[in-house]
N, C-alpha and C positions, 0 to 999 in steps of 0.2 A: 622333479623326482625321477630317479633312475627307472628304466623299464627293461623287462625281460620278454623276449619273444617265445611264444609257444606255438609250434606248428601242429595243426590238427586236421582231421578229416571229418567232414560233416557226415552224420549218420542218420539213416532213415528208420532203422529198427531200434525201438526202445523197449524197455522191460527187463525183467530179471534175467531171462535166458540170454538176451543179446548182451547185457552188461557182463554176465559171467564169461561169455565167450571173449569179450574184449579184454577182461582182466587176465584170462588165461594166456592171452597173446602179449601180455606186458603193457597193455594200454589202460588208460583211465577214462571212464565215461564222464563226460562233462556237459554242462548246460550253461549257456550265456543268456542272462536275463537283462532287462532294461531297454530292449529295442521294441519294435512293433510286435514281434513274436519271439518266444524262446527259441534258441538255436541249439540243437543237440549235436555234439561232436565228440571225438575221442582224440587223445594225445598220448604219446609215449610217456610212461611213468618217469623215465630218466629226465624228461624235460622239466619236471617239477623240482629237481634237486636244488637249484639255485634260488628257488622261490620259497621253499618250505624250510630247508635246513639252514637258516640264517636268521640273525636277530634283526636284519635290515628289512625295510618294507619297500616293495616295488609295485609299480603299475605293470600291467601285462599287455602285450600286443598279441592278440590271437590271430594267427595267419592261417587261413584255411586253404586247402588244396584247390577249391573251386574259385579262388580269387578274392574271397571275402577277407577283410582285415578290420579288426575292431580293437579299440583301446578299452581296457577293462581293469577291474580290481578283483581280487579273490574275495568272494562273499562267504564261502563255507567249504571246508574240506572234511571228508569223512575218512577215518582210518580204521583198519582192521584192529580189533582189540588185542590180538596176540602178536601178529607179525608187524604191525604198524604200516603196512602197505596202504597206499591211498586207494580207497574204494570208489570215491566219487568226488567231483569238484564242481562247485557252483561259482560262476563269475557274474559280475554286474558291469554292464557296459557304461563307459564314461562318455559324457557329452560336454563339449567345450563350454557351453553356456549354462550347465546345471551343476550346482554344488553337490558334493558327496562327502560322507562322513567316513573317516578312516582312522585306525589306531596308529599313532606315530611314536616311535621309540624316543625316549628321553636320553640325552647324552650329558653326563655330569662333567663339568669343567671347572678347573681352578683348584687351588689349595686352601682348604679351610683352616683358619686359625684355631677353631675348636677341635679339629682333628689333631693338629700339631700339639695341642695342649692335653691330648689324651682322650678326646672324645671319639665317638663312632658315628659314621654316617648311616642313617637308617633310610633306605630308599622305599618310600611308600608307593610311588608310581613309576614304573619302568616304561609305561606307554600312556599316552594321552589321546583321547578321541578328539579329533578336530574336524571341522566342517569348512570346506573351501572349494573353489573351482579347481578342476584338475591341474591347471597350470600353476596354481599357488600352493599345492600340497608340498610340504617340506620333507626332506629326507630324514630329518630328526629335529627335535626341539632341544635347544641348549639350556641347561640349568646351571647357572653360575653359582658356585658355592664358595667363592673366594672371600666373601665377607661374613660367612656364617661362623658364629661362636657357639660354644656349648649352650644348648637350650633354644637356639634359633631354629625357625621353621621357614621353609620356602614354599610359598603358595602359588597356585596357577596364575594368579593375577600378575605375578612378577615375570612371567614368560609370555605375556600376551603379545600378539602381533596383528597388525592391520590386515595382513594377507589371509588370515584364517580366524575362525571362531573356535575357542576351546569349549568343548561340550561337557564341562564339569562345573559344579558350584564354585563360587569365588573362594570359599573357605577350604577347598580341597588342598591338602598338603602333598607336595611332591616329594620332599625329603626333609629330614631334621637331623641335627647333631645332638646325640645323646651322650651322657657321661658313660664311659665304659664300665663293665662290671668290675674289672680289675681296679680301676680308679676309685669306684665307689667302695669296694672292699678295703682298699688302702686307706681311704678317708675315714671309714668306720673304725678301722683298727687304730688309726692315729687318734681318733676321738676317744676310744676306749682306753688307750695308753695314757692319754691326758687325764682322764677321770681317775685312773689308778694312781698317777703321780699326785693328784690333789688329795686322794684319800690317805696316801702314805706320808704326806708332808707333816712335819711336827706342828703341833698347835702353838700359836703365839702366846707368850706368857704375859 
């Protein structure tokens, strides 16, 4: 999985006043969990742009001024309700020998015969929660729709992989090909026209 580096400065002062001062300076108060003790630090808000405003998922290298460097994932981001500015960020430290659960985007691939026949692809799951060692976390999960006809569903069992465990029930539907409203309306109109033709047909003598 691709990684993004966030440079930070460890902070000693915590609390509302200290956090407000950091935000006024264009920085985000952050906490790294998962180690022996939580690590409080701050980072420039601009450093989060490639991490937040993208459909992709990345791990993070937190590089602190004091020489500390940690592999992590984003655990939680708090945004301002009006401005959408990042108010606080929580990270969770990754360990090579410990599995972690992360939401991985689904990439739909292939041309569905059902869609070519007038169906519509309904995407039930755009992300799947998977559990794996950090080295086995995928950038995305491929959902192949090339064999799907109208009425077919693709379940999580069909994208299973030995490198990770999908944390959803086996009957979870990733996507399905439905008949489109236009096609359904056309079918109903054709059926109605056929009924009218039958009603208008002369009776046999």
